C-alpha positions in Angstrom: -42.5 58.8 288.1 -44.1 55.4 288.5 -44.3 53.0 285.6 -46.7 50.2 285.0 -45.9 47.2 282.8 -49.0 45.6 281.2 -49.2 42.5 279.1 -51.8 40.3 277.3 -50.1 36.9 277.3 -51.5 34.2 274.9 -50.3 31.0 273.4 -49.5 32.6 270.1 -48.4 36.1 270.9 -47.8 38.5 273.8 -48.7 42.2 273.7 -46.7 44.4 276.1 -46.8 48.0 277.0 -45.3 50.4 279.6 -47.4 53.2 281.0 -46.7 56.2 283.2 -49.1 55.7 286.1 -50.0 59.4 286.5 -50.9 59.7 282.8 -53.3 56.7 282.6 -53.4 54.1 279.9 -54.5 56.2 276.9 -50.9 56.9 275.9 -48.4 54.0 276.4 -44.8 55.0 276.4 -43.8 51.8 274.6 -45.5 48.9 273.0 -44.4 45.6 271.5 -45.8 42.3 270.3 -43.6 39.2 270.6 -44.2 35.6 269.4 -44.8 33.6 272.6 -43.4 30.4 271.2 -40.1 32.0 270.4 -39.3 31.8 274.2 -38.9 29.0 276.6 -40.6 30.8 279.4 -42.2 34.1 280.3 -39.2 35.6 282.2 -37.1 35.1 279.0 -39.7 36.9 276.9 -39.9 39.7 279.5 -36.2 40.1 279.7 -36.1 40.5 275.9 -38.7 43.2 276.0 -37.2 45.1 279.0 -33.6 45.0 277.7 -34.8 47.0 274.7 -37.0 49.5 276.5 -34.4 50.8 279.0 -37.3 51.6 281.3 -37.6 49.9 284.7 -41.3 49.4 285.6 -42.4 49.7 289.2 -45.4 47.4 289.0 -47.1 45.1 286.5 -50.4 43.5 285.5 -50.7 40.5 283.2 -53.8 39.2 281.5 -53.1 35.5 280.9 -55.0 32.8 278.9 -55.4 30.3 281.7 -57.0 29.7 285.1 -55.5 32.1 287.7 -55.2 30.9 291.4 -53.3 32.7 294.1 -51.7 35.0 291.6 -50.2 32.2 289.6 -51.3 30.6 286.3 -50.4 27.7 284.0 -51.1 28.8 280.4 -53.7 26.8 278.6 -51.8 26.6 275.3 -48.1 26.9 276.4 -46.0 24.9 278.8 -45.5 28.1 280.9 -46.2 28.7 284.6 -46.2 32.3 285.7 -46.0 33.1 289.4 -46.6 36.7 290.4 -44.2 36.7 293.4 -41.4 35.1 291.4 -41.7 37.7 288.6 -41.8 40.5 291.2 -38.6 39.3 292.8 -36.8 38.6 289.5 -37.6 41.9 287.9 -37.6 44.2 291.1 -41.3 45.0 290.9 -43.2 46.2 293.9 -46.4 44.5 292.8 -47.5 42.0 290.1 -51.1 41.2 289.4 -52.0 38.2 287.3 -55.5 38.1 286.0 -57.4 35.9 283.6 -57.4 37.2 280.0 -61.2 37.4 280.0 -61.0 39.5 283.2 -58.6 41.7 281.3 -61.1 42.0 278.3 -63.9 42.7 280.7 -61.8 45.4 282.5 -61.4 47.2 279.1 -65.2 47.6 278.4 -65.8 50.8 280.3 -62.9 52.4 278.4 -63.7 51.3 274.9 -65.0 53.9 272.4 -67.2 53.7 269.3 -64.2 52.8 267.1 -63.4 49.8 269.2 -66.9 48.3 268.8 -69.3 47.2 266.2 -72.9 47.3 267.4 -75.0 44.3 266.5 -78.1 45.4 268.4 -78.7 48.9 269.8 -80.5 49.1 273.0 -81.0 51.1 276.2 -77.8 50.7 278.1 -78.3 51.3 281.8 -75.5 53.3 283.5 -73.8 51.1 286.1 -75.8 48.1 284.9 -74.0 44.7 284.9 -72.0 43.9 281.8 -71.6 40.5 280.2 -68.6 39.4 278.1 -68.5 36.3 275.8 -65.4 35.5 273.9 -65.1 32.5 271.6 -61.5 31.9 270.8 -59.7 28.6 271.2 -62.1 28.0 274.1 -65.2 29.8 275.2 -64.4 32.6 277.7 -67.2 34.2 279.7 -66.9 37.0 282.3 -69.0 39.8 283.6 -68.6 43.2 285.3 -70.6 44.6 288.3 -70.6 48.1 289.7 -68.9 48.2 293.2 -70.0 51.7 294.1 -66.8 53.3 292.7 -65.9 51.5 289.5 -66.7 48.4 287.5 -65.3 45.2 288.9 -64.5 42.4 286.5 -65.4 38.9 287.6 -64.1 35.6 286.1 -66.3 32.6 285.4 -66.1 29.2 283.7 -69.5 29.6 282.1 -68.2 28.3 278.8 -68.3 24.8 280.4 -72.0 25.1 281.2 -74.1 22.3 279.7 -75.3 22.8 276.1 -79.1 22.9 275.7 -80.5 22.6 272.2 -83.1 25.1 271.1 -84.4 23.3 268.0 -84.6 19.8 266.4 -81.3 20.2 264.5 -79.5 21.1 267.7 -81.1 18.1 269.4 -79.5 15.9 266.8 -76.2 17.8 267.4 -76.6 17.0 271.1 -77.0 13.3 270.3 -73.9 13.4 268.2 -71.9 14.8 271.2 -73.3 12.0 273.4 -72.5 9.3 270.9 -68.9 10.5 270.4 -68.1 11.0 274.1 -67.7 14.8 273.7 -68.3 17.1 276.7 -71.9 18.4 276.6 -70.9 22.0 277.0 -71.3 25.2 275.0 -67.5 25.3 274.6 -67.6 22.0 272.8 -69.5 23.8 270.0 -69.1 27.6 270.3 -65.3 27.9 270.2 -62.3 27.4 267.9 -62.0 23.8 269.2 -65.8 23.4 269.0 -66.5 24.5 265.4 -64.9 21.3 263.9 -67.3 19.2 266.1 -70.2 20.9 264.3 -68.6 20.4 260.9 -68.0 16.7 261.6 -71.6 16.3 262.8 -72.9 17.8 259.5 -70.7 15.5 257.4 -71.4 12.3 259.4 -75.2 13.0 259.5 -75.2 12.5 255.7 -76.7 15.8 254.8 -73.6 17.1 253.1 -70.8 15.7 251.0 -67.2 16.5 251.9 -65.2 18.0 249.1 -61.9 16.3 248.3 -60.0 19.6 248.4 -61.5 20.6 251.7 -60.8 17.2 253.3 -57.1 17.5 252.2 -56.8 21.0 253.7 -58.4 19.9 257.0 -56.1 16.9 257.3 -53.1 19.0 256.8 -54.2 21.8 259.1 -52.8 22.3 262.6 -56.0 24.2 263.4 -59.0 23.3 261.2 -61.2 26.2 262.3 -59.6 28.9 260.1 -60.0 26.5 257.1 -63.7 26.1 257.8 -64.2 29.8 258.3 -62.3 30.7 255.1 -64.2 28.0 253.1 -67.5 29.4 254.3 -66.9 33.1 253.8 -64.1 33.3 251.3 -64.6 34.4 247.6 -67.4 32.5 246.0 -68.8 31.0 249.2 -67.8 27.7 247.8 -68.6 25.3 250.7 -72.2 24.8 251.8 -71.3 22.5 254.7 -68.9 25.1 256.1 -71.5 27.9 255.8 -74.0 25.6 257.6 -71.5 24.9 260.4 -71.0 28.7 260.9 -74.7 29.1 260.9 -75.0 26.6 263.8 -72.1 28.4 265.5 -73.7 31.8 265.3 -77.0 30.6 266.6 -75.3 28.9 269.6 -73.3 32.0 270.3 -76.5 34.0 270.4 -77.9 31.5 272.8 -74.8 31.9 275.1 -75.1 35.6 275.0 -78.8 35.5 275.8 -78.1 33.1 278.7 -75.5 35.4 280.2 -77.7 38.4 279.8 -80.5 36.9 281.9 -78.0 35.3 284.4 -76.3 38.5 285.4 -79.1 40.9 284.3 -76.7 42.6 281.9 -78.5 45.9 281.4 -75.1 47.4 280.8 -74.8 45.4 277.6 -73.3 42.3 276.2 -69.9 42.5 274.5 -68.5 39.7 272.3 -64.8 39.3 272.1 -62.4 36.6 271.1 -60.7 35.9 267.8 -63.6 34.4 265.8 -66.5 37.0 266.0 -64.6 39.7 264.1 -64.1 37.2 261.2 -67.8 36.3 261.0 -69.4 39.7 261.3 -71.6 39.1 258.2 -73.3 36.2 260.0 -73.6 38.0 263.4 -75.2 41.0 261.7 -78.1 38.9 260.3 -81.5 39.2 261.9 -81.5 35.7 263.1 -78.7 36.4 265.6 -80.6 39.1 267.4 -83.8 37.1 267.3 -82.1 34.1 268.9 -80.4 36.3 271.5 -83.7 37.8 272.7 -85.7 34.6 272.5 -86.1 34.0 276.3 -89.8 33.5 276.9 -91.0 35.8 279.7 -87.6 37.6 279.6 -87.7 38.4 275.9 -88.9 42.0 276.6 -86.0 42.6 278.9 -83.5 41.3 276.4 -85.0 43.4 273.7 -83.6 46.5 275.4 -80.1 45.1 276.0 -77.4 46.3 273.5 -75.0 43.8 272.0 -71.6 44.7 270.4 -68.6 43.0 269.0 -65.2 44.1 270.3 -63.1 44.8 267.2 -60.1 46.4 269.0 -57.5 43.6 269.0 -55.7 45.3 272.0 -58.7 45.2 274.3 -57.1 42.7 276.7 -54.0 44.9 276.9 -56.1 48.0 277.6 -57.9 46.0 280.3 -54.7 44.8 282.0 -53.5 48.3 282.0 -56.7 49.6 283.5 -56.7 46.9 286.2 -53.1 47.6 287.1 -53.5 51.4 287.2 -56.6 51.1 289.4 -54.8 48.8 291.8 -51.9 51.2 291.9 -54.0 54.3 292.8 -55.0 55.6 289.4 -58.4 55.1 287.7 
């Protein structure tokens, strides 16, 4: 029997699983989630996992949050470098594939079922049509899939760094704010975990909203202000108008990004929204304004009206995608 090790490696946690190649990825033999920061490096984490499993994998595929070049990657949010050839030698693996985490998410799309998705906008999905993936997490990840004649092939991109273009007068003022403060004029500077605080500060500094003392104290003490803003906006009582307004801006810009990707790759196979933030703001994404903004593309509005849009709600999608990618490259679809 041949065993595949798959992993979704992030700055906070790492999901791992072992699969029997001939059985596919639907039924992992073992699964575990480890806190990434508990380990000095990835080999240490991997040793911890494999020592407990007592199964020697033959090959591996890792989805990693960071730019991949020549089968090696430096993690964006951890001081780790992972080199495929080094891991293969150290752990006696015949093959190690390292892919970007968004490529892993994109690779999962053909294998997700109804329970893994929440449909924001139904449409007429075209079989073998291109697929777009947008994932606002710490940054803004974008990828897409194209049919290669045999299967879907996931393609990476750095589309999150494309230049932000305002669609209304309020966003024009937001653009001026970015310029005045020397912030990159990119969609990632707004539509991401690191970008949402920029929208919040813009709203406060523009004078339209007062900042509550309690919220200011929480934000000052927070390592990551984004969860504080989301909770203040959508928590019990909806107590913070400026946070709700910030999320409204965020949702509108996310719709713009999704629409841009749809027309760029002609995503007749659908747009899928991943990342850690969208499942937490579903009530905003399910509003009519999101779909309207998505499809507002002038002459292409009719085309976008037929493209379905869904949110990925399966937190293991990247792990599924890494397994799918690894199994395909090792002779099993």
